[in-house]
Structures are given as structure tokens and as C-alpha cells.
DOLO-113470 format. One record per atom (N, C-alpha, C, O): atom name; x, y, z negated. Coordinates in Angstrom, 2 decimals, always signed. Example, Ala and Ser with C-alpha at 12.3 -4.5 7.8 and 13.67 -1.06 7.14 Angstrom:
atome,xx,yy,zz
N,+13.19,-5.69,-7.80
CA,+12.30,-4.50,-7.80
C,+13.20,-3.30,-7.80
O,+14.24,-3.32,-8.46
N,+12.85,-2.25,-7.08
CA,+13.67,-1.06,-7.14
C,+12.90,+0.03,-7.87
O,+13.41,+1.14,-8.04
//
This chain:
atome,xx,yy,zz
N,+0.84,-1.22,-0.04
CA,-0.01,+0.01,-0.01
C,+0.83,+1.33,-0.03
O,+0.57,+2.28,+0.72
N,+1.80,+1.34,-0.88
CA,+2.58,+2.50,-1.00
C,+3.64,+2.53,+0.12
O,+4.09,+3.61,+0.49
N,+4.01,+1.45,+0.63
CA,+5.12,+1.37,+1.77
C,+4.61,+2.29,+2.91
O,+5.51,+2.80,+3.58
N,+3.38,+2.59,+3.24
CA,+3.06,+3.36,+4.31
C,+3.39,+4.87,+4.00
O,+3.56,+5.67,+4.92
N,+3.47,+5.23,+2.71
CA,+3.76,+6.63,+2.36
C,+5.18,+6.88,+1.91
O,+5.52,+8.01,+1.56
N,+6.01,+5.85,+1.90
CA,+7.37,+5.88,+1.44
C,+8.22,+6.97,+2.23
O,+8.24,+6.95,+3.46
N,+8.86,+7.84,+1.56
CA,+9.71,+8.82,+2.23
C,+10.91,+8.16,+2.79
O,+11.51,+7.28,+2.17
N,+11.24,+8.57,+3.92
CA,+12.52,+8.00,+4.61
C,+13.71,+8.88,+4.11
O,+13.52,+9.93,+3.49
N,+14.85,+8.44,+4.40
CA,+16.11,+9.04,+3.96
C,+16.51,+10.46,+4.58
O,+17.30,+11.21,+4.01
N,+15.93,+10.74,+5.73
CA,+16.36,+11.97,+6.41
C,+16.02,+13.24,+5.68
O,+16.84,+14.17,+5.65
N,+14.84,+13.33,+5.08
CA,+14.41,+14.52,+4.42
C,+15.15,+14.69,+3.06
O,+15.23,+15.80,+2.55
N,+15.65,+13.64,+2.50
CA,+16.30,+13.76,+1.25
C,+17.75,+14.30,+1.29
O,+18.40,+14.56,+0.28
N,+18.22,+14.45,+2.59
CA,+19.56,+15.06,+2.64
C,+19.52,+16.57,+2.29
O,+20.56,+17.17,+2.03
N,+18.30,+17.16,+2.28
CA,+18.20,+18.59,+1.86
C,+18.50,+18.73,+0.41
O,+18.86,+19.82,-0.05
N,+18.37,+17.64,-0.33
CA,+18.60,+17.56,-1.78
C,+20.16,+17.30,-1.96
O,+20.84,+17.90,-2.79
N,+20.58,+16.41,-1.18
CA,+21.99,+15.88,-1.34
C,+23.00,+16.92,-1.18
O,+23.93,+17.06,-1.98
N,+22.82,+17.72,-0.06
CA,+23.87,+18.76,+0.27
C,+24.04,+19.84,-0.79
O,+25.18,+20.15,-1.17
N,+22.89,+20.45,-1.33
CA,+23.09,+21.34,-2.48
C,+23.63,+20.71,-3.81
O,+24.39,+21.30,-4.58
N,+23.18,+19.55,-3.97
CA,+23.72,+18.88,-5.18
C,+25.16,+18.73,-5.08
O,+25.87,+18.93,-6.07
N,+25.67,+18.37,-3.86
CA,+27.10,+18.10,-3.65
C,+27.90,+19.48,-3.74
O,+29.03,+19.47,-4.23
N,+27.37,+20.56,-3.30
CA,+28.03,+21.79,-3.54
C,+27.99,+22.16,-5.02
O,+28.99,+22.67,-5.52
N,+26.94,+21.94,-5.72
CA,+26.90,+22.21,-7.18
C,+27.91,+21.38,-7.92
O,+28.55,+21.92,-8.83
N,+28.10,+20.11,-7.61
CA,+29.00,+19.22,-8.28
C,+30.46,+19.65,-7.98
O,+31.35,+19.58,-8.83
N,+30.66,+20.05,-6.79
CA,+32.13,+20.52,-6.48
C,+32.35,+21.74,-7.27
O,+33.37,+21.82,-7.95
N,+31.50,+22.70,-7.23
CA,+31.67,+23.93,-7.98
C,+31.87,+23.73,-9.42
O,+32.75,+24.33,-10.04
N,+30.99,+22.79,-10.00
CA,+31.02,+22.38,-11.35
C,+32.38,+21.83,-11.76
O,+32.92,+22.19,-12.81
N,+32.95,+20.93,-10.89
CA,+34.26,+20.23,-11.08
C,+35.32,+21.23,-11.13
O,+36.22,+21.18,-11.96
N,+35.21,+22.21,-10.13
CA,+36.35,+23.21,-10.04
C,+36.36,+24.13,-11.22
O,+37.43,+24.51,-11.69
N,+35.11,+24.53,-11.75
CA,+35.03,+25.40,-12.84
C,+35.43,+24.63,-14.25
O,+35.96,+25.24,-15.18
N,+35.12,+23.28,-14.30
CA,+35.48,+22.42,-15.44
C,+37.00,+22.39,-15.47
O,+37.63,+22.54,-16.51
N,+37.56,+22.19,-14.28
CA,+39.05,+22.05,-14.25
C,+39.72,+23.44,-14.53
O,+40.79,+23.47,-15.13
N,+39.17,+24.47,-14.15
CA,+39.73,+25.75,-14.36
C,+39.56,+26.24,-15.70
O,+40.44,+26.96,-16.15
N,+38.49,+25.93,-16.46
CA,+38.25,+26.42,-17.84
C,+39.07,+25.60,-18.81
O,+39.72,+26.17,-19.69
N,+39.08,+24.31,-18.68
CA,+39.64,+23.40,-19.70
C,+40.97,+22.77,-19.29
O,+41.69,+22.26,-20.16
N,+41.31,+22.79,-18.09
CA,+42.55,+22.20,-17.57
C,+42.69,+20.83,-18.21
O,+43.65,+20.66,-18.97
N,+41.84,+19.83,-18.01
CA,+41.99,+18.55,-18.52
C,+42.94,+17.68,-17.72
O,+43.10,+17.91,-16.53
N,+43.61,+16.64,-18.36
CA,+44.41,+15.84,-17.64
C,+43.71,+15.14,-16.45
O,+42.49,+15.01,-16.46
N,+44.47,+14.70,-15.46
CA,+43.76,+14.01,-14.26
C,+42.97,+12.86,-14.68
O,+41.87,+12.67,-14.17
N,+43.41,+12.11,-15.54
CA,+42.70,+10.88,-15.90
C,+41.29,+11.23,-16.53
O,+40.26,+10.65,-16.18
N,+41.33,+12.19,-17.45
CA,+40.05,+12.70,-18.03
C,+39.22,+13.32,-16.94
O,+38.00,+13.16,-17.00
N,+39.70,+13.97,-15.99
CA,+38.90,+14.67,-14.93
C,+38.29,+13.59,-14.01
O,+37.16,+13.76,-13.55
N,+38.95,+12.55,-13.75
CA,+38.49,+11.47,-12.95
C,+37.37,+10.65,-13.68
O,+36.37,+10.27,-13.08
N,+37.58,+10.39,-14.98
CA,+36.61,+9.75,-15.73
C,+35.32,+10.51,-15.83
O,+34.22,+9.96,-15.77
N,+35.52,+11.83,-15.99
CA,+34.19,+12.60,-16.09
C,+33.53,+12.63,-14.68
O,+32.31,+12.50,-14.58
N,+34.26,+12.79,-13.70
CA,+33.67,+12.72,-12.24
C,+33.01,+11.40,-11.96
O,+31.91,+11.35,-11.40
N,+33.65,+10.36,-12.33
CA,+33.09,+8.99,-12.04
C,+31.72,+8.77,-12.84
O,+30.82,+8.07,-12.37
N,+31.63,+9.33,-13.90
CA,+30.33,+9.20,-14.64
C,+29.33,+10.11,-14.19
O,+28.18,+9.70,-13.99
N,+29.67,+11.41,-14.01
CA,+28.67,+12.52,-13.78
C,+28.20,+12.45,-12.35
O,+27.00,+12.56,-12.12
N,+29.06,+12.29,-11.37
CA,+28.55,+12.46,-9.99
C,+27.53,+11.34,-9.60
O,+26.46,+11.71,-9.11
N,+27.78,+10.04,-9.77
CA,+26.69,+9.09,-9.41
C,+25.35,+9.43,-10.17
O,+24.27,+9.29,-9.58
N,+25.41,+9.88,-11.51
CA,+24.23,+10.08,-12.28
C,+23.43,+11.20,-11.62
O,+22.23,+11.10,-11.40
N,+24.11,+12.20,-11.34
CA,+23.49,+13.38,-10.75
C,+22.88,+13.06,-9.32
O,+21.73,+13.37,-9.03
N,+23.66,+12.48,-8.53
CA,+23.14,+12.19,-7.17
C,+22.02,+11.12,-7.26
O,+20.99,+11.34,-6.62
N,+22.12,+10.12,-7.92
CA,+20.98,+9.20,-8.05
C,+19.81,+9.71,-8.67
O,+18.70,+9.52,-8.17
N,+20.00,+10.40,-9.80
CA,+18.81,+11.02,-10.41
C,+18.13,+12.06,-9.56
O,+16.90,+12.06,-9.48
N,+18.93,+13.01,-8.86
CA,+18.23,+13.96,-8.00
C,+17.58,+13.30,-6.86
O,+16.48,+13.72,-6.48
N,+18.13,+12.34,-6.28
CA,+17.52,+11.57,-5.11
C,+16.23,+10.83,-5.56
O,+15.25,+10.81,-4.81
N,+16.21,+10.24,-6.75
CA,+15.06,+9.46,-7.20
C,+13.86,+10.53,-7.60
O,+12.67,+10.27,-7.46
N,+14.35,+11.67,-8.07
CA,+13.26,+12.71,-8.51
C,+12.63,+13.23,-7.28
O,+11.41,+13.34,-7.19
N,+13.52,+13.56,-6.24
CA,+12.97,+14.12,-4.98
C,+12.08,+13.07,-4.25
O,+11.01,+13.38,-3.74
N,+12.57,+11.85,-4.23
CA,+11.89,+10.82,-3.50
C,+10.51,+10.59,-4.18
O,+9.51,+10.38,-3.49
N,+10.44,+10.63,-5.50
CA,+9.11,+10.49,-6.28
C,+8.27,+11.63,-5.96
O,+7.07,+11.46,-5.75
N,+8.83,+12.84,-5.92
CA,+7.98,+14.07,-5.64
C,+7.44,+14.00,-4.23
O,+6.29,+14.39,-4.03
N,+8.16,+13.54,-3.26
CA,+7.68,+13.43,-1.90
C,+6.63,+12.39,-1.80
O,+5.62,+12.63,-1.14
N,+6.76,+11.26,-2.39
CA,+5.85,+10.20,-2.46
C,+4.53,+10.69,-3.05
O,+3.48,+10.44,-2.46
N,+4.55,+11.39,-4.21
CA,+3.30,+11.88,-4.79
C,+2.70,+12.91,-3.91
O,+1.48,+12.94,-3.82
N,+3.49,+13.82,-3.21
CA,+2.78,+14.77,-2.31
C,+2.14,+14.05,-1.14
O,+1.06,+14.46,-0.70
N,+2.78,+12.94,-0.58
CA,+2.21,+12.29,+0.51
C,+1.04,+11.54,+0.05
O,+0.12,+11.46,+0.87
N,+0.87,+11.00,-1.05
CA,-0.26,+10.30,-1.64
C,-1.36,+11.23,-1.88
O,-2.51,+10.91,-1.58
N,-1.09,+12.34,-2.38
CA,-2.19,+13.37,-2.67
C,-2.71,+13.97,-1.37
O,-3.90,+14.28,-1.28
N,-1.86,+14.15,-0.34
CA,-2.27,+14.59,+1.00
C,-3.22,+13.53,+1.66
O,-4.19,+13.87,+2.35
N,-2.90,+12.23,+1.42
CA,-3.73,+11.21,+2.01
C,-4.96,+10.95,+1.26
O,-5.82,+10.22,+1.73
N,-5.10,+11.52,+0.10
CA,-6.30,+11.33,-0.83
C,-6.25,+10.15,-1.62
O,-7.27,+9.82,-2.23
N,-5.11,+9.39,-1.70
CA,-4.96,+8.19,-2.55
C,-4.87,+8.71,-3.94
O,-5.52,+8.08,-4.77
N,-4.21,+9.72,-4.36
CA,-4.07,+10.28,-5.64
C,-5.03,+11.49,-5.77
O,-5.24,+12.25,-4.83
N,-5.55,+11.62,-6.86
CA,-6.46,+12.81,-7.18
C,-5.53,+14.09,-7.41
O,-6.02,+15.18,-7.69
//
């Protein structure tokens, strides 16, 4: 039932690009302010980047799905 309304990946790139820019700016600011060692910087990046990207994509995909279901009259 929901597969007909499932958002495809192309529209989600409009979320991915700004998130990527924000993550790069945040990493540069973090490095500039605290000057952490490389191992700590890599550890933070490995944890933060996937969480932000996956979380942002899931939220946007859910919002698109809800909007499509409401437009089709499936949800009130």
C-alpha cells in the first residue's frame, strides 16, 4: 500500500547537499576552535557524519511520504 507513495532518492539530494556543507563547515569550525588531535577529529567525524546524514534523510523521507499520503487522501 505505502510502496506506491514511497519517495524515490532523487528529491532527497536537496537535503543531502546542504547537510554536507553544514557538516564540512562544522568540522572546520571545530578544528579551528579546539585544535583536537587528528585521531580525535576522525573519531568525532566517524560518529557524527553518518548520524546526521542518516537522520536527516530519514526525516525528509518520512515528511515526503506523509505529504504524498495526505495529498492522495490516505491520511487525514
